[in-house]
TORNUFI-488251 format. One line per field, with one value per residue: residue number from 1; x, y, z of N, C-alpha, C in turn; residue in three letters. Coordinates in nm, 2 decimals. Layout:
nr	(NUM/...)
n.u	(X/...)
n.v	(Y/...)
n.w	(Z/...)
ca.u	(X/...)
ca.v	(Y/...)
ca.w	(Z/...)
c.u	(X/...)
c.v	(Y/...)
c.w	(Z/...)
rest	(ALA/...)
# end
This chain:
nr	(1/2/3/4/5/6/7/8/9/10/11/12/13/14/15/16/17/18/19/20/21/22/23/24/25/26/27/28/29/30/31/32/33/34/35/36/37/38/39/40/41/42/43/44/45/46/47/48/49/50/51/52/53/54/55/56/57/58/59/60/61/62/63/64/65/66/67/68/69/70/71/72/73/74/75/76/77/78/79/80/81/82/83/84/85/86/87/88/89/90/91/92/93/94/95/96/97/98/99/100/101/102/103/104/105/106/107/108/109/110/111/112/113/114/115/116/117/118/119/120/121/122/123/124/125/126/127/128/129/130/131/132/133/134/135/136/137/138/139/140/141/142/143/144/145/146/147/148/149/150/151/152/153/154/155/156/157/158/159/160/161/162/163/164/165/166/167/168/169/170/171/172/173/174/175/176/177/178/179/180/181/182/183/184/185/186/187/188/189/190/191/192/193/194/195/196/197/198/199/200/201/202/203/204/205/206/207/208/209/210/211/212/213/214/215/216/217/218)
n.u	(-8.88/-8.72/-8.57/-8.63/-8.90/-9.03/-9.02/-9.20/-9.42/-9.51/-9.45/-9.76/-9.87/-9.86/-9.69/-9.87/-9.98/-9.80/-9.53/-9.40/-9.09/-9.11/-9.21/-9.00/-8.78/-8.82/-8.82/-8.52/-8.42/-8.48/-8.37/-8.07/-7.99/-7.82/-7.73/-7.97/-8.06/-7.89/-7.95/-8.21/-8.19/-8.01/-8.23/-8.42/-8.22/-8.24/-8.51/-8.70/-8.99/-9.24/-9.27/-9.00/-8.92/-9.03/-8.94/-8.71/-8.72/-8.80/-8.61/-8.39/-8.50/-8.53/-8.23/-8.17/-8.17/-8.38/-8.47/-8.41/-8.56/-8.78/-8.85/-8.80/-9.04/-9.22/-9.15/-9.24/-9.48/-9.55/-9.53/-9.64/-9.70/-9.76/-10.00/-10.34/-10.60/-10.63/-10.37/-10.14/-10.24/-10.18/-9.92/-9.83/-9.90/-9.71/-9.47/-9.49/-9.48/-9.25/-9.11/-9.14/-9.00/-8.75/-8.79/-8.84/-9.06/-9.23/-9.19/-9.33/-9.60/-9.64/-9.62/-9.86/-10.08/-10.06/-10.14/-10.40/-10.48/-10.51/-10.72/-10.96/-11.17/-11.05/-11.06/-10.86/-10.63/-10.65/-10.51/-10.23/-10.23/-10.31/-10.08/-9.88/-10.01/-9.98/-9.67/-9.63/-9.73/-10.01/-10.27/-10.55/-10.62/-10.49/-10.65/-10.94/-10.86/-10.79/-11.07/-11.20/-11.07/-11.16/-11.41/-11.45/-11.39/-11.11/-10.87/-10.66/-10.45/-10.20/-10.28/-10.50/-10.37/-10.22/-10.40/-10.49/-10.24/-10.27/-10.52/-10.42/-10.23/-10.38/-10.53/-10.70/-10.78/-11.01/-11.09/-10.90/-10.83/-11.06/-10.96/-10.72/-10.84/-10.97/-10.76/-10.64/-10.81/-10.79/-10.55/-10.42/-10.18/-10.01/-9.74/-9.73/-9.98/-9.99/-9.81/-9.91/-10.13/-10.03/-9.94/-10.16/-10.31/-10.19/-10.25/-10.47/-10.68/-10.94/-10.87/-11.01/-10.99/-11.19/-11.15/-11.22/-11.52/-11.84/-11.92/-12.20/-12.35/-12.31)
n.v	(-4.47/-4.69/-4.63/-4.82/-4.93/-4.67/-4.66/-4.86/-4.77/-4.58/-4.69/-4.86/-5.00/-5.29/-5.38/-5.52/-5.81/-5.95/-6.15/-6.43/-6.39/-6.14/-6.08/-6.21/-6.04/-5.81/-5.82/-5.94/-5.65/-5.56/-5.72/-5.66/-5.43/-5.35/-5.56/-5.67/-5.45/-5.51/-5.75/-5.69/-5.50/-5.71/-5.85/-5.68/-5.65/-5.86/-5.86/-5.90/-5.75/-5.56/-5.62/-5.68/-5.38/-5.23/-5.34/-5.29/-5.00/-4.99/-5.05/-4.84/-4.60/-4.68/-4.65/-4.38/-4.29/-4.09/-3.91/-4.08/-4.34/-4.23/-4.14/-4.41/-4.53/-4.38/-4.41/-4.67/-4.69/-4.61/-4.85/-5.15/-5.38/-5.25/-5.26/-5.21/-4.92/-4.79/-4.92/-4.81/-4.51/-4.52/-4.62/-4.37/-4.17/-4.25/-4.24/-3.95/-3.90/-3.99/-3.79/-3.57/-3.65/-3.60/-3.37/-3.22/-3.05/-2.96/-3.14/-3.34/-3.21/-3.26/-3.54/-3.61/-3.52/-3.63/-3.89/-3.86/-3.81/-4.07/-4.18/-4.04/-4.04/-4.12/-4.13/-4.20/-4.10/-3.80/-3.81/-3.78/-3.60/-3.38/-3.36/-3.29/-3.03/-2.91/-2.90/-2.70/-2.52/-2.44/-2.38/-2.36/-2.58/-2.81/-2.91/-2.89/-3.12/-3.33/-3.32/-3.49/-3.68/-3.79/-3.81/-3.99/-4.21/-4.24/-4.22/-4.09/-4.06/-3.89/-3.76/-3.61/-3.45/-3.31/-3.16/-3.01/-2.84/-2.70/-2.57/-2.37/-2.28/-2.09/-1.95/-2.05/-2.14/-2.29/-2.51/-2.62/-2.70/-2.91/-3.09/-3.22/-3.33/-3.56/-3.64/-3.77/-3.91/-4.11/-4.23/-4.22/-4.20/-4.04/-3.87/-3.61/-3.52/-3.45/-3.28/-3.09/-3.04/-2.92/-2.69/-2.53/-2.55/-2.35/-2.12/-2.09/-2.21/-2.47/-2.84/-3.11/-3.44/-3.78/-4.10/-4.42/-4.59/-4.42/-4.31/-4.54/-4.46/-4.17)
n.w	(-4.35/-4.58/-4.89/-5.07/-5.03/-5.03/-5.28/-5.35/-5.24/-5.40/-5.68/-5.71/-5.88/-6.04/-6.32/-6.66/-6.69/-6.48/-6.37/-6.22/-6.27/-6.25/-5.99/-5.85/-5.96/-5.86/-5.57/-5.55/-5.62/-5.39/-5.20/-5.22/-5.37/-5.62/-5.72/-5.81/-5.97/-6.19/-6.26/-6.38/-6.55/-6.74/-6.79/-6.93/-7.14/-7.28/-7.37/-7.23/-7.20/-7.08/-6.79/-6.77/-6.78/-6.59/-6.38/-6.39/-6.36/-6.14/-6.00/-6.11/-5.97/-5.70/-5.65/-5.72/-5.93/-6.06/-6.25/-6.45/-6.45/-6.43/-6.69/-6.81/-6.74/-6.87/-7.13/-7.10/-7.06/-7.38/-7.45/-7.66/-7.53/-7.30/-7.20/-7.14/-7.18/-6.91/-6.77/-6.88/-6.84/-6.55/-6.52/-6.65/-6.44/-6.24/-6.33/-6.34/-6.07/-5.99/-6.17/-5.99/-5.74/-5.86/-5.85/-6.09/-6.23/-6.43/-6.68/-6.47/-6.46/-6.77/-6.77/-6.61/-6.74/-7.00/-6.87/-6.79/-7.07/-7.15/-6.94/-6.87/-6.69/-6.50/-6.15/-5.94/-6.06/-5.96/-5.74/-5.80/-5.93/-5.72/-5.65/-5.80/-5.85/-5.59/-5.57/-5.82/-5.65/-5.73/-5.55/-5.52/-5.73/-5.63/-5.39/-5.54/-5.71/-5.52/-5.36/-5.56/-5.61/-5.36/-5.39/-5.61/-5.46/-5.38/-5.13/-4.90/-4.59/-4.62/-4.89/-4.77/-4.58/-4.76/-4.89/-4.70/-4.66/-4.86/-4.84/-4.60/-4.71/-4.86/-4.64/-4.54/-4.24/-4.12/-4.32/-4.34/-4.09/-4.14/-4.31/-4.18/-4.00/-4.10/-4.25/-4.01/-3.88/-4.06/-4.04/-3.74/-3.66/-3.84/-3.90/-4.07/-4.08/-3.76/-3.73/-3.92/-3.77/-3.52/-3.61/-3.70/-3.46/-3.36/-3.44/-3.30/-3.41/-3.32/-3.31/-3.28/-3.28/-3.26/-3.18/-3.31/-3.16/-3.07/-2.73/-2.59/-2.35/-2.36)
ca.u	(-8.87/-8.61/-8.57/-8.73/-9.03/-9.09/-9.03/-9.31/-9.56/-9.50/-9.54/-9.82/-9.94/-9.77/-9.69/-9.96/-9.96/-9.68/-9.50/-9.30/-8.97/-9.10/-9.19/-8.87/-8.69/-8.83/-8.76/-8.38/-8.39/-8.50/-8.26/-7.96/-8.00/-7.68/-7.75/-8.10/-8.08/-7.79/-8.03/-8.33/-8.08/-7.99/-8.35/-8.47/-8.20/-8.31/-8.64/-8.81/-9.07/-9.30/-9.22/-8.87/-8.86/-9.09/-8.85/-8.57/-8.73/-8.79/-8.43/-8.33/-8.57/-8.43/-8.09/-8.18/-8.16/-8.53/-8.50/-8.36/-8.64/-8.91/-8.81/-8.81/-9.19/-9.26/-9.14/-9.30/-9.65/-9.58/-9.44/-9.72/-9.71/-9.80/-10.14/-10.46/-10.52/-10.60/-10.26/-10.07/-10.25/-10.10/-9.77/-9.76/-9.88/-9.58/-9.34/-9.50/-9.44/-9.08/-9.03/-9.16/-8.88/-8.63/-8.78/-8.88/-9.23/-9.26/-9.18/-9.44/-9.71/-9.61/-9.67/-10.01/-10.15/-10.07/-10.21/-10.53/-10.56/-10.55/-10.79/-10.98/-11.26/-10.99/-11.06/-10.72/-10.53/-10.63/-10.40/-10.10/-10.23/-10.31/-9.95/-9.84/-10.04/-9.87/-9.52/-9.65/-9.83/-10.18/-10.33/-10.70/-10.65/-10.49/-10.81/-11.01/-10.81/-10.83/-11.19/-11.26/-11.04/-11.22/-11.57/-11.40/-11.33/-10.94/-10.85/-10.55/-10.42/-10.11/-10.37/-10.56/-10.27/-10.16/-10.52/-10.52/-10.18/-10.33/-10.62/-10.33/-10.15/-10.53/-10.56/-10.84/-10.77/-11.10/-11.10/-10.78/-10.82/-11.13/-10.87/-10.67/-10.97/-10.99/-10.61/-10.59/-10.93/-10.76/-10.39/-10.40/-10.03/-9.96/-9.67/-9.74/-10.08/-9.99/-9.73/-10.00/-10.24/-10.00/-9.98/-10.35/-10.38/-10.11/-10.31/-10.60/-10.82/-10.92/-10.88/-11.05/-11.03/-11.23/-11.10/-11.27/-11.67/-11.84/-11.95/-12.30/-12.37/-12.31)
ca.v	(-4.54/-4.70/-4.57/-4.90/-4.91/-4.54/-4.64/-4.95/-4.76/-4.47/-4.77/-4.95/-5.07/-5.39/-5.42/-5.57/-5.99/-5.96/-6.30/-6.48/-6.34/-6.04/-6.05/-6.22/-5.93/-5.70/-5.88/-5.90/-5.55/-5.52/-5.77/-5.66/-5.33/-5.35/-5.69/-5.64/-5.34/-5.55/-5.84/-5.64/-5.45/-5.80/-5.91/-5.65/-5.65/-6.04/-5.91/-5.90/-5.70/-5.47/-5.68/-5.63/-5.24/-5.23/-5.37/-5.18/-4.84/-4.94/-5.06/-4.71/-4.52/-4.75/-4.64/-4.26/-4.24/-4.03/-3.89/-4.22/-4.43/-4.18/-4.16/-4.56/-4.55/-4.29/-4.49/-4.84/-4.67/-4.63/-5.01/-5.23/-5.48/-5.19/-5.25/-5.11/-4.73/-4.79/-4.93/-4.68/-4.38/-4.53/-4.57/-4.22/-4.14/-4.32/-4.14/-3.82/-3.89/-3.99/-3.65/-3.48/-3.66/-3.52/-3.19/-3.16/-3.02/-2.94/-3.31/-3.39/-3.18/-3.33/-3.71/-3.62/-3.45/-3.74/-3.98/-3.81/-3.85/-4.23/-4.22/-3.93/-4.05/-4.22/-4.08/-4.19/-4.01/-3.67/-3.82/-3.78/-3.46/-3.31/-3.36/-3.22/-2.92/-2.87/-2.87/-2.60/-2.38/-2.45/-2.40/-2.41/-2.71/-2.91/-2.90/-2.97/-3.24/-3.41/-3.36/-3.51/-3.82/-3.88/-3.84/-4.16/-4.33/-4.27/-4.14/-4.16/-3.96/-3.80/-3.65/-3.50/-3.35/-3.18/-3.05/-2.92/-2.75/-2.61/-2.46/-2.25/-2.14/-2.01/-1.83/-2.09/-2.24/-2.37/-2.61/-2.69/-2.80/-3.05/-3.17/-3.26/-3.43/-3.66/-3.76/-3.84/-4.06/-4.23/-4.29/-4.15/-4.13/-3.97/-3.71/-3.50/-3.47/-3.44/-3.14/-2.95/-2.99/-2.84/-2.55/-2.49/-2.53/-2.22/-1.99/-2.06/-2.32/-2.61/-2.98/-3.23/-3.57/-3.89/-4.24/-4.54/-4.59/-4.31/-4.41/-4.51/-4.38/-4.02)
ca.w	(-4.45/-4.68/-5.02/-5.15/-4.96/-5.06/-5.46/-5.35/-5.22/-5.53/-5.79/-5.64/-6.00/-6.10/-6.45/-6.72/-6.70/-6.40/-6.37/-6.13/-6.30/-6.24/-5.87/-5.80/-5.98/-5.71/-5.44/-5.56/-5.58/-5.23/-5.12/-5.31/-5.46/-5.68/-5.79/-5.85/-6.11/-6.28/-6.30/-6.46/-6.66/-6.82/-6.83/-7.03/-7.28/-7.32/-7.42/-7.11/-7.22/-6.99/-6.66/-6.73/-6.77/-6.52/-6.27/-6.41/-6.36/-5.97/-5.98/-6.10/-5.85/-5.58/-5.66/-5.67/-6.03/-6.08/-6.40/-6.58/-6.42/-6.51/-6.83/-6.83/-6.69/-6.96/-7.25/-7.13/-7.10/-7.50/-7.57/-7.75/-7.44/-7.16/-7.13/-7.19/-7.13/-6.77/-6.72/-6.96/-6.75/-6.44/-6.55/-6.67/-6.33/-6.17/-6.39/-6.29/-5.93/-6.05/-6.19/-5.84/-5.64/-5.93/-5.88/-6.25/-6.20/-6.52/-6.66/-6.42/-6.51/-6.91/-6.76/-6.56/-6.85/-7.09/-6.81/-6.82/-7.18/-7.13/-6.88/-6.83/-6.60/-6.38/-6.02/-5.87/-6.13/-5.91/-5.60/-5.82/-6.02/-5.63/-5.57/-5.94/-5.86/-5.47/-5.66/-5.88/-5.59/-5.77/-5.44/-5.57/-5.78/-5.50/-5.31/-5.61/-5.74/-5.39/-5.34/-5.69/-5.59/-5.26/-5.46/-5.66/-5.35/-5.36/-5.02/-4.79/-4.49/-4.68/-4.96/-4.70/-4.54/-4.89/-4.93/-4.56/-4.65/-4.97/-4.77/-4.50/-4.80/-4.92/-4.56/-4.48/-4.20/-4.06/-4.39/-4.34/-3.98/-4.12/-4.38/-4.09/-3.88/-4.18/-4.23/-3.89/-3.85/-4.14/-3.96/-3.60/-3.63/-3.93/-3.85/-4.18/-4.01/-3.64/-3.75/-3.93/-3.67/-3.41/-3.68/-3.71/-3.35/-3.29/-3.45/-3.21/-3.46/-3.25/-3.37/-3.21/-3.31/-3.16/-3.24/-3.20/-3.15/-2.95/-2.62/-2.60/-2.23/-2.37)
c.u	(-8.77/-8.68/-8.67/-8.85/-9.10/-9.11/-9.22/-9.38/-9.58/-9.57/-9.61/-9.91/-9.85/-9.82/-9.82/-9.88/-9.84/-9.64/-9.41/-9.17/-8.98/-9.12/-9.08/-8.74/-8.68/-8.80/-8.59/-8.31/-8.39/-8.42/-8.12/-7.96/-7.94/-7.71/-7.88/-8.10/-8.00/-7.87/-8.12/-8.26/-8.11/-8.12/-8.41/-8.35/-8.21/-8.43/-8.70/-8.96/-9.11/-9.25/-9.09/-8.82/-8.91/-9.03/-8.73/-8.56/-8.76/-8.68/-8.36/-8.37/-8.50/-8.32/-8.07/-8.16/-8.32/-8.54/-8.48/-8.49/-8.80/-8.91/-8.84/-8.96/-9.25/-9.25/-9.21/-9.42/-9.68/-9.56/-9.64/-9.78/-9.76/-9.90/-10.22/-10.49/-10.52/-10.44/-10.19/-10.09/-10.16/-9.94/-9.72/-9.79/-9.78/-9.51/-9.36/-9.47/-9.30/-9.04/-9.03/-9.04/-8.79/-8.64/-8.78/-9.04/-9.29/-9.29/-9.33/-9.57/-9.76/-9.69/-9.82/-10.08/-10.17/-10.18/-10.39/-10.60/-10.59/-10.72/-10.87/-11.08/-11.21/-11.01/-10.91/-10.57/-10.50/-10.56/-10.26/-10.12/-10.23/-10.15/-9.82/-9.88/-9.99/-9.74/-9.52/-9.74/-9.98/-10.24/-10.53/-10.69/-10.58/-10.60/-10.89/-10.99/-10.83/-11.01/-11.21/-11.19/-11.14/-11.37/-11.60/-11.38/-11.19/-10.90/-10.73/-10.54/-10.33/-10.22/-10.42/-10.49/-10.24/-10.28/-10.53/-10.33/-10.18/-10.40/-10.55/-10.29/-10.31/-10.57/-10.68/-10.81/-10.85/-11.11/-11.00/-10.75/-10.95/-11.02/-10.81/-10.73/-10.95/-10.88/-10.58/-10.69/-10.86/-10.64/-10.39/-10.23/-9.94/-9.86/-9.70/-9.87/-10.09/-9.89/-9.84/-10.12/-10.17/-9.98/-10.10/-10.36/-10.28/-10.18/-10.46/-10.76/-10.82/-10.91/-10.90/-11.05/-11.08/-11.22/-11.21/-11.44/-11.73/-11.93/-12.07/-12.36/-12.35/-12.40)
c.v	(-4.58/-4.62/-4.66/-4.94/-4.74/-4.56/-4.74/-4.88/-4.60/-4.57/-4.88/-5.02/-5.16/-5.39/-5.51/-5.73/-6.00/-6.11/-6.33/-6.43/-6.22/-6.00/-6.10/-6.14/-5.83/-5.74/-5.89/-5.74/-5.51/-5.54/-5.71/-5.57/-5.35/-5.45/-5.69/-5.56/-5.42/-5.64/-5.79/-5.58/-5.58/-5.88/-5.83/-5.64/-5.82/-6.03/-5.92/-5.84/-5.60/-5.49/-5.65/-5.48/-5.22/-5.23/-5.31/-5.06/-4.87/-4.96/-4.93/-4.59/-4.55/-4.66/-4.51/-4.20/-4.19/-4.02/-4.04/-4.32/-4.31/-4.16/-4.29/-4.57/-4.47/-4.35/-4.66/-4.80/-4.64/-4.79/-5.08/-5.35/-5.43/-5.24/-5.19/-4.96/-4.67/-4.77/-4.80/-4.56/-4.43/-4.54/-4.45/-4.15/-4.16/-4.29/-3.97/-3.77/-3.90/-3.84/-3.59/-3.51/-3.66/-3.41/-3.15/-3.15/-3.03/-3.08/-3.37/-3.36/-3.24/-3.45/-3.72/-3.57/-3.57/-3.88/-3.94/-3.79/-3.97/-4.26/-4.09/-3.92/-4.11/-4.12/-4.07/-4.11/-3.85/-3.70/-3.78/-3.63/-3.35/-3.28/-3.25/-3.07/-2.87/-2.81/-2.76/-2.50/-2.36/-2.47/-2.49/-2.53/-2.82/-2.95/-2.90/-3.10/-3.34/-3.46/-3.45/-3.67/-3.87/-3.90/-3.94/-4.27/-4.35/-4.14/-4.17/-4.02/-3.85/-3.71/-3.53/-3.39/-3.25/-3.08/-2.97/-2.80/-2.63/-2.48/-2.37/-2.24/-2.04/-1.90/-1.91/-2.21/-2.36/-2.53/-2.69/-2.76/-2.93/-3.17/-3.27/-3.36/-3.55/-3.74/-3.85/-3.94/-4.14/-4.29/-4.18/-4.10/-4.11/-3.86/-3.62/-3.44/-3.43/-3.30/-3.04/-2.95/-2.90/-2.70/-2.47/-2.46/-2.35/-2.12/-1.97/-2.12/-2.42/-2.68/-3.05/-3.33/-3.69/-4.02/-4.32/-4.48/-4.48/-4.39/-4.38/-4.43/-4.24/-3.95)
c.w	(-4.53/-4.78/-5.10/-5.09/-4.99/-5.20/-5.45/-5.35/-5.29/-5.61/-5.73/-5.75/-6.06/-6.27/-6.56/-6.72/-6.63/-6.37/-6.27/-6.13/-6.24/-6.05/-5.77/-5.80/-5.92/-5.60/-5.43/-5.57/-5.42/-5.16/-5.11/-5.44/-5.64/-5.81/-5.87/-5.98/-6.23/-6.36/-6.39/-6.58/-6.79/-6.87/-6.95/-7.16/-7.34/-7.37/-7.36/-7.10/-7.08/-6.85/-6.64/-6.69/-6.66/-6.38/-6.26/-6.37/-6.21/-5.95/-5.94/-6.02/-5.74/-5.55/-5.68/-5.82/-6.08/-6.19/-6.50/-6.55/-6.47/-6.63/-6.92/-6.85/-6.83/-7.09/-7.25/-7.14/-7.27/-7.58/-7.60/-7.61/-7.29/-7.11/-7.19/-7.13/-7.00/-6.71/-6.79/-6.87/-6.62/-6.44/-6.57/-6.53/-6.24/-6.22/-6.31/-6.12/-5.93/-6.03/-6.07/-5.78/-5.74/-5.95/-6.02/-6.25/-6.34/-6.63/-6.59/-6.44/-6.66/-6.89/-6.73/-6.68/-6.93/-6.97/-6.82/-6.96/-7.21/-7.08/-6.82/-6.74/-6.51/-6.25/-5.95/-5.97/-6.07/-5.79/-5.66/-5.90/-5.85/-5.59/-5.66/-5.87/-5.72/-5.54/-5.70/-5.79/-5.66/-5.64/-5.45/-5.66/-5.74/-5.44/-5.42/-5.64/-5.60/-5.36/-5.45/-5.67/-5.48/-5.33/-5.54/-5.60/-5.34/-5.26/-4.97/-4.71/-4.56/-4.78/-4.88/-4.60/-4.66/-4.92/-4.80/-4.52/-4.76/-4.87/-4.66/-4.61/-4.88/-4.77/-4.51/-4.36/-4.10/-4.16/-4.39/-4.18/-4.00/-4.22/-4.31/-4.02/-3.97/-4.21/-4.11/-3.83/-3.93/-4.10/-3.87/-3.58/-3.73/-3.91/-3.95/-4.09/-3.87/-3.65/-3.81/-3.85/-3.57/-3.49/-3.66/-3.54/-3.28/-3.33/-3.41/-3.29/-3.37/-3.32/-3.29/-3.28/-3.27/-3.30/-3.19/-3.23/-3.04/-2.85/-2.61/-2.49/-2.26/-2.48)
rest	(MET/SER/ILE/PHE/LEU/THR/VAL/LEU/SER/LEU/LEU/THR/VAL/GLU/PRO/PRO/GLU/ALA/ASN/GLN/ARG/TYR/LEU/ASP/CYS/VAL/LEU/LEU/VAL/GLU/ALA/ASP/LEU/GLU/LEU/GLY/ARG/THR/ALA/ALA/GLN/GLN/TRP/THR/ALA/GLU/GLY/GLY/GLY/ALA/ASP/ALA/GLN/HIS/CYS/GLN/ALA/ILE/ALA/ASP/ILE/ALA/ALA/GLY/PHE/PHE/LYS/LEU/GLY/ALA/ALA/ARG/LEU/GLU/ASP/LEU/ALA/GLN/ARG/ASN/ASP/ALA/GLY/ASP/ASP/ARG/ILE/ARG/ALA/ARG/LEU/LEU/ALA/GLN/ALA/ALA/ASP/THR/TRP/LEU/MET/ALA/ASP/GLN/VAL/GLU/PHE/ALA/LYS/THR/ALA/ILE/LYS/SER/ALA/PHE/GLU/TYR/ALA/PRO/ASP/SER/GLY/GLU/LEU/HIS/LEU/THR/ALA/ALA/LYS/VAL/HIS/GLY/ALA/ASP/LYS/LYS/TRP/HIS/GLN/VAL/VAL/ALA/SER/VAL/GLU/THR/ALA/ALA/GLN/ALA/GLY/PHE/VAL/SER/ALA/ASN/THR/TYR/VAL/LEU/SER/GLY/ARG/ALA/PHE/ILE/GLU/LEU/GLY/ASP/TYR/GLU/SER/ALA/SER/ALA/GLU/VAL/ILE/LYS/ALA/LEU/THR/LEU/ASP/PRO/THR/ASN/LEU/ASP/ALA/LEU/VAL/LEU/ARG/GLY/GLU/ILE/GLN/GLN/THR/GLY/VAL/PRO/ILE/GLU/VAL/PHE/TYR/GLY/GLU/PRO/ASP/ALA/ASN/ASN)
# end
């Protein structure tokens, strides 16, 4: 996966009132990173507001300037035109993800804590919280965060892989196996889940994953 696609998978929430110029800005960053980043900087300087700053953050992160991008996202969350508390929380969650890309766990912890202050009942924030806990080796908190997110309807193969890894660290291979099954059921080709499955099977714990509809004749 390219760094740009990685960034887009991370920054899944567009800024409030995203307009055509924002979309054009993002597409330009994808097509020509250097030119797109320059255009985003110019748009921000012209007073482009939240849309411009978000595009600039995407460009910074795609260019490998993770600390700068994370700081820009945190600043964006404080702008008057950033949006409601839910949007501000998501921007801070994006900042936390980006701080993790920069290996700055303490900054990531601060950002996700601030996100919960804006939206304490947001289930989706627990997805990022799980990653932050994982980077901090807080394995019980990883499991709890993934479970909370899943209860709120926010699930992904990658988060189940994360909780599976946490269970392994806790020495609970049966629960780790269950998490890998959930991950592979969602995404049978998820490489991290397949690797984790192999690690668990080497310990003697079987993992059987069935895909598709069950055979009615059996």
